[in-house]
C-alpha positions as CSV (number, residue, x, y, z in Angstrom):
1,X,-221.7,112.8,151.5
2,X,-219.3,110.3,150.0
3,X,-220.5,107.7,147.4
4,X,-220.3,104.6,149.9
5,X,-222.0,106.9,152.7
6,X,-224.9,107.6,150.1
7,X,-225.1,104.5,149.1
8,X,-226.3,104.3,152.4
9,X,-229.9,105.3,151.9
10,X,-230.7,102.2,149.8
11,X,-231.1,100.4,153.1
12,X,-233.2,102.5,154.9
13,X,-236.1,100.0,154.1
14,X,-234.3,97.8,155.9
15,X,-234.8,100.0,159.5
16,X,-238.9,99.9,159.3
17,X,-240.6,101.5,161.1
18,X,-239.1,100.9,164.7
19,X,-235.2,102.4,164.1
20,X,-233.7,100.8,166.7
21,X,-230.1,100.9,166.9
22,X,-229.1,96.9,166.4
23,X,-230.9,97.3,163.1
24,X,-228.9,100.2,162.9
25,X,-225.4,98.3,163.5
26,X,-226.5,95.3,160.9
27,X,-226.5,97.5,158.2
28,X,-223.2,98.9,159.0
29,X,-222.3,95.4,159.8
30,X,-222.8,93.9,157.0
31,X,-221.1,97.0,154.3
32,X,-217.8,96.6,156.6
33,X,-218.7,92.5,155.3
34,X,-219.3,94.0,151.8
35,X,-216.0,95.5,151.8
36,X,-217.2,99.1,151.9
37,X,-215.7,100.4,155.0
38,X,-212.9,99.9,154.5
39,X,-210.2,100.1,158.6
40,X,-209.2,103.7,159.4
41,X,-211.8,105.0,157.6
42,X,-213.2,107.4,159.7
43,X,-217.4,107.7,159.8
44,X,-219.5,110.7,159.5
45,X,-222.1,110.5,162.3
46,X,-224.1,113.9,160.3
47,X,-223.9,111.9,156.9
48,X,-224.6,108.0,157.8
49,X,-227.3,109.5,160.1
50,X,-229.1,111.8,157.6
51,X,-228.6,108.9,154.8
52,X,-230.3,105.8,157.0
53,X,-232.5,108.9,157.9
54,X,-231.8,107.7,161.7
55,X,-231.1,110.0,164.7
56,X,-227.4,110.7,166.1
57,X,-228.2,109.0,169.3
58,X,-229.6,106.1,167.6
59,X,-226.2,106.3,165.2
60,X,-224.4,106.7,168.7
61,X,-225.9,103.4,170.2
62,X,-224.8,101.5,166.7
63,X,-221.6,102.6,167.0
64,X,-220.9,101.5,170.4
65,X,-222.1,98.1,169.8
66,X,-220.1,97.6,166.5
67,X,-217.7,98.7,169.2
68,X,-218.1,95.9,171.4
69,X,-217.5,93.8,168.4
70,X,-214.0,95.2,167.8
71,X,-215.3,96.6,164.1
72,X,-215.3,100.2,165.1
73,X,-212.8,102.9,167.7
74,X,-213.6,105.9,169.3
75,X,-210.5,108.4,169.2
76,X,-211.0,110.6,171.6
77,X,-211.9,114.4,170.2
78,X,-211.3,112.9,166.3
79,X,-214.6,110.5,166.0
80,X,-215.2,106.8,165.2
81,X,-213.0,105.0,162.7
82,X,-213.4,101.8,161.7
83,X,-210.9,99.4,163.3
84,X,-208.4,97.0,162.0
85,X,-207.8,94.2,163.6
86,X,-204.4,92.6,165.0
87,X,-202.4,89.1,164.0
88,X,-203.7,88.7,167.3
89,X,-207.4,89.1,166.7
90,X,-206.6,87.1,162.5
91,X,-205.3,83.8,164.9
92,X,-208.0,84.2,166.6
93,X,-210.5,84.6,164.4
94,X,-209.3,81.4,162.4
95,X,-209.1,79.6,165.3
96,X,-213.5,80.4,165.8
97,X,-213.5,79.1,162.4
98,X,-211.7,75.9,162.3
99,X,-215.0,75.2,165.2
100,X,-217.9,76.5,163.8
101,X,-216.7,75.4,159.6
102,X,-215.4,72.5,161.0
103,X,-218.3,71.3,162.6
104,X,-220.8,72.3,160.1
105,X,-218.8,70.8,156.9
106,X,-219.8,67.4,159.0
107,X,-222.9,67.6,158.6
108,X,-225.8,66.3,156.3
109,X,-226.1,69.6,154.1
110,X,-230.3,70.5,153.5
111,X,-230.7,71.5,150.1
112,X,-231.4,75.1,151.0
113,X,-228.4,75.6,152.3
114,X,-227.0,73.7,149.4
115,X,-228.6,76.3,147.0
116,X,-227.1,79.2,148.6
117,X,-223.2,77.3,149.4
118,X,-223.7,76.5,145.3
119,X,-224.7,80.6,144.4
120,X,-221.7,81.9,146.2
121,X,-219.2,80.0,144.7
122,X,-220.6,80.7,141.3
123,X,-220.7,84.6,142.3
124,X,-217.1,84.7,142.9
125,X,-216.5,82.7,139.5
126,X,-218.2,85.1,137.9
127,X,-216.2,88.3,139.7
128,X,-212.9,86.5,139.3
129,X,-213.6,86.4,135.5
130,X,-214.0,90.0,135.7
131,X,-211.2,91.0,138.1
132,X,-213.3,92.4,140.6
133,X,-211.2,91.1,143.4
134,X,-213.5,93.1,145.9
135,X,-216.7,90.9,144.7
136,X,-214.8,87.8,145.0
137,X,-213.8,89.2,148.6
138,X,-217.8,89.1,149.7
139,X,-218.5,85.9,147.3
140,X,-216.0,84.5,149.2
141,X,-218.2,85.5,153.1
142,X,-220.7,84.6,151.9
143,X,-219.8,81.0,151.1
144,X,-218.6,80.5,154.4
145,X,-221.7,82.4,156.4
146,X,-223.7,79.6,154.1
147,X,-221.4,76.6,155.7
148,X,-222.1,78.1,159.4
149,X,-225.7,77.5,158.5
150,X,-224.9,73.4,158.3
151,X,-224.9,73.7,162.2
152,X,-228.8,74.0,162.0
153,X,-228.4,77.3,164.8
154,X,-229.8,80.9,164.4
155,X,-227.0,81.5,167.1
156,X,-224.0,79.9,165.5
157,X,-225.1,82.0,162.3
158,X,-224.8,85.2,164.2
159,X,-221.7,84.4,165.7
160,X,-220.2,83.5,162.1
161,X,-221.8,86.7,160.9
162,X,-220.3,89.1,163.6
163,X,-217.1,87.5,162.9
164,X,-216.8,87.8,159.2
165,X,-217.2,91.0,159.3
166,X,-214.2,91.1,161.4
167,X,-212.2,89.0,159.1
168,X,-213.1,91.1,156.1
169,X,-211.5,94.0,158.0
170,X,-208.1,91.9,158.2
171,X,-208.5,91.1,154.2
172,X,-207.5,94.8,153.6
173,X,-203.9,94.1,154.9
174,X,-203.2,91.8,151.6
175,X,-201.8,94.4,149.1
176,X,-203.0,92.1,146.5
177,X,-205.7,91.4,146.8
178,X,-206.2,88.5,144.2
179,X,-202.7,86.7,144.9
180,X,-205.3,86.5,148.4
181,X,-208.6,85.4,147.2
182,X,-207.4,83.5,143.8
183,X,-206.4,80.5,144.9
184,X,-209.5,80.2,147.6
185,X,-212.3,79.9,144.0
186,X,-211.1,76.9,143.7
187,X,-210.5,75.7,146.8
188,X,-214.3,76.4,147.2
189,X,-215.4,74.7,144.6
190,X,-213.4,71.8,145.5
191,X,-215.1,71.7,149.1
192,X,-218.2,72.1,147.9
193,X,-217.3,68.5,145.6
194,X,-216.5,66.9,148.4
195,X,-220.0,68.3,150.5
196,X,-222.0,66.9,147.7
197,X,-220.6,63.9,147.4
198,X,-222.0,63.0,151.4
199,X,-217.3,63.0,152.2
200,X,-218.1,64.6,155.4
201,X,-214.7,63.4,156.6
202,X,-212.7,64.7,153.7
203,X,-214.4,67.8,153.7
204,X,-213.4,68.8,157.2
205,X,-209.3,67.4,156.0
206,X,-209.6,69.1,153.9
207,X,-210.7,72.6,155.2
208,X,-208.4,72.3,158.1
209,X,-205.9,72.5,155.3
210,X,-208.0,75.7,153.3
211,X,-208.3,77.1,157.0
212,X,-204.2,77.0,157.3
213,X,-203.7,78.1,154.3
214,X,-205.7,80.9,154.1
215,X,-204.0,82.3,157.8
216,X,-200.9,81.5,156.8
217,X,-201.0,84.1,153.8
218,X,-202.4,87.0,156.7
219,X,-200.3,86.4,158.8
220,X,-197.3,87.2,156.3
221,X,-199.3,90.2,155.2
222,X,-199.2,90.9,158.5
223,X,-195.0,90.8,159.4
224,X,-194.1,93.6,158.0
225,X,-196.0,96.0,160.3
226,X,-195.7,93.5,163.6
C-alpha cells in the first residue's frame, strides 16, 4: 500500500456508522483537491477499500460517482484511473468560475467567510515561504472555495467543490508548479484587500483579469500536447 493510500486510513472517522458511497466519494474528491492523487494514477480497489474500511462494492459505487464528475475513468481490463481533464474541460471550468466567483465577490461578505478567506491567503503565503508549491495549490483551492461561500448557497458550494477537484487535476499539466502558483499568492492578497475595503465592482473586475491570467497559463501548458 503506498503512502498516499495508507494515509486514507486517517479518514475512516468521516465515514461514521453508515459507510455510504457518497461519503467515500467525498473523501476521495477532497484528496484529489489536495493534490494527493495525480492524473493517470491507477486506484487500487484493494488498498483503498482496506484503508477506508469499506466494501469493494461501496468503493466501486464511489468510483462511479466520481467518474460522472469527470475525475476518474474506467479503462477496460485495466482498472480505474485518475482522469486528466482536456483543455476544453479547463476552458469550461473557467467559464463556470467566472459566473460563480464573479457573483460572490459582489456580495457583502460575512465575517465568518472572511475568516476562512484570510486564513487561506495566509496558508498560501506560509507555504510559498517554505517552497511547498503543492500546499500553495491546496491553499489556493480553499481560497476560491471560500469565495463562493459568499453567495450563501449550499448548492453553489457543492458545485464549486466538485469543480475545484477537477481544476486541481488541470493544475498538474504545469511543468513548473512554482511558476504557475507564485503570481497568485500576491493576487489573492490583492483580491482579499478589495473585498475587505468594500469595493465589489473593483473586486469583480480584478477577478476577471485574475481568471484570464490563470486560464492563459493553463492553455499554454496544454499546447504541446494538443
